[in-house]
Structures are given as C-alpha cells and as structure tokens.
SEDRENTOR-308697 format. One record per residue: residue in one letter; x, y, z of N, C-alpha, C in turn. Coordinates in steps of 0.2 Angstrom, whole numbers, plus 5000, padded with zeros to 4 digits. Example, Ala and Ser with C-alpha at 12.3 -4.5 7.8 and 13.67 -1.06 7.14 Angstrom:
2
A506649725039506249785039506649845039;S506449895035506849955036506450005039;
***
This chain:
128
M508350625067507650575070507050575069;R506750535061506250555058505850545062;E505150555061504350525062503950475060;P504050435067503950375065502950385060;L503150325057502450325053501850325057;P501350345056500450335063500250255059;A500350235065499850165066499150155061;D498950225063498050245059498150255052;M498450255050499050305042498350275039;F498250195037497650155032497150135035;D496750175038496250145042495850115037;E495250075039494750015033494550065030;L494350155030493850155026494150225023;C494950215022495250235016495050205010;P495250285008495050265002495450234993;S495950244998496450154993495950104993;A495750064999495450035000495149994996;L494650034991494050024988494350044982;N495050094979495050094973495450054967;P494850034963495150014957495549984953;I495950034953496550034949497150034956;R497449984951497949944954498649964952;F499049994956499950004955500349924960;G500149894955500749834955500349794962;D500449744968499949714972499549774977;K498949714980498749774983498949804989;W499449794991499849814996500349884992;A500649864987501149894986501049954984;P500450004982500250064985500250124992;L500050074994500050075003500850085006;V501250025002502050025005502150095001;I502150124994502450174992502350234994;R501750234997501450295003502050305005;C502150255012502450245021503350295017;L503550255012503850275009503950375006;Q503550405004503650435001503750475007;H504250495010504450545015505250535016;G505550475015506150475014506050385018;P506950355018507050295017506550245024;R506250215025506150175034506350075030;R506550065039506550005041505849945040;F505849895039505249845040504749865046;S505149875050504949885058504349945055;E504549985053504250075054503750045046;L503850025043503150005037502549955041;R502749885047502349875050501749915053;V501949955055501450005059500850025055;P500950045050500250095048500049995044;L500349985040500349915039500149855042;N499549855045499849815052499149755051;R498749765044498349705043498649645036;V499349685036499749655032500049585034;T500449515030500649465035501449485035;P501849505038502549495036502749465029;K502549405030502449375023502349405016;V501949425016501449475011501949545008;L502149565016502349625017503149665012;T503349575015504049555010504049565004;Q503449495001503349504996503249564991;S503049614995502749664989503349704989;L503749684997504349754993504749734987;R504749644988505549614984504849644973;S504349634975504149634969504349714967;L504149764972504249824971504949854968;E505449834973506249824971506349794962;R506149734962506249694955506049764950;D505249774949505349834946505449894948;G506149924950506549974951506150024953;L505549994959505250074962505350084968;V505650034972505950044979506750014978;K507250024984507850034983507649994989;R508449934991508349884998509349895001;T509149945005510149945006509849905015;V510649865012511049825021511549865024;Y511049895030511949945034511949875037;D512649875038513249795037513549855045;E513249845050513449895057513649865062;A513349895068513549885074512849825073;T512249865072511849835072511449835068;P511549785063511249775055510649785052;H510449825046509549805047509549855041;V509149815035509149855031508549905030;E508749965025508250005022507750015018;Y507050065015506750025010506650115006;E507050145003506550195002506250164995;L506150274990505850254984506350254977;T506450244972506850254967506650324966;P506950344960506550394956505750384951;L506150334951505350264946504950294949;G505050254958504550254961504350304963;R504550354966504350434967503750454958;S503950454956503550454947502850444949;M502750374955502150364957501750404961;L501850424967501650464970501250524965;E501250554960500550574958500150554957;P499950494950499450464947499150434955;M499650404958499150404965498850424969;A498850474968498850534971498050564969;V498050574961497550544959497250514957;A497250464957496850384958496650374965;C496850404970496650414977495950474976;A496250524973495750574973494650564971;W494950504964494350504960494150454964;A494750394969494250334974493650384977;E494150424982493750464987493150504982;E492850534977492550544974492050484974;H492350464972491450404969491450344974;W491550344983491650314989491050284987;D490850324987489650294987489650254982;E489850264976489650234969489850164970;L490750164971491150104973490750054979;L490550074985490450044989489650004988;D489150044982488550034981488649954976;A489049974970489249924966489549864967;R489949874972490149834977489449784983;E489249814985488749794990488249754984;S487949774979487749754973487849704969;Y488349684967488649634964488949564972;D489149604978488849514982488249524982;N487949554983487249514985486949464980;A487049474974487149454969487449404970;A487649394968488249334971488249294975;R487649324982487549254986486849214984;F486449304981485949254978486049194974;D486749224969486749154962486849094966;R487549084971487549034978487048984978;A486449034980485949004984485648974982;G485248994976484848984971485048924968;
***
C-alpha cells in the first residue's frame, strides 16, 4: 500500500504558484511532483490538486502523456482502473523543476512585489 498524497501538498503559498518558469501547462509541474514517488490513480491526484477541475487535470495529463513525460496504464481487472506514472523523460524534469522552485522561493518577495505593482498599474490604467 502506498502512502497517500497529502491534501496540503500545494498550499496557496507554494513557491510553484509564483514560478514564472513554465513546464508545460500551469498544472503540469504539480502533476509531475505528485508522480515523483510512483504511479498514482486520478482520484489520488485530485487530493492535492483539488483546485484543478477534473476536466483541466485530464487535459494536463493528456498533454504530459503526449509529450512523453507521463505513461497511462489501464488495468483491466475485476475493478478496472487507470494509473499514471512518470516516464524516464518525465523523471528528468524533476531536477530542473527543483531548481526553478528553489529560485522562486528565493525571489518570493520580489515576485509578489512585481505582481502587485503590475496589478495596481493595470487597475489604474483601466480606471483612467
């Protein structure tokens, strides 16, 4: 029995939320992190990725599969189910993602300040 994914794995203050470096779509790096310790079922991924709609999560998984980063396996057993796991190519993303997350964490305050400044200027431009 594998350890369940923690529901708070990606809280709102997670550096990956501010990371301007994109690995695929917005949710792809979070999916990759969920799969780093082995295969997971869709319902398991939904626990820490509860802010992602099932439709968007499905699209992200399909995109990752198309890019060769994730393998989808259908088990045709008494209770059929599907599991997703990282391919060797997908595993090769873990190290650069860790570097990008560390960078975002190091520059957290600067990123927040820049976004706040931009948003305030954009509000002023729309109001004026």
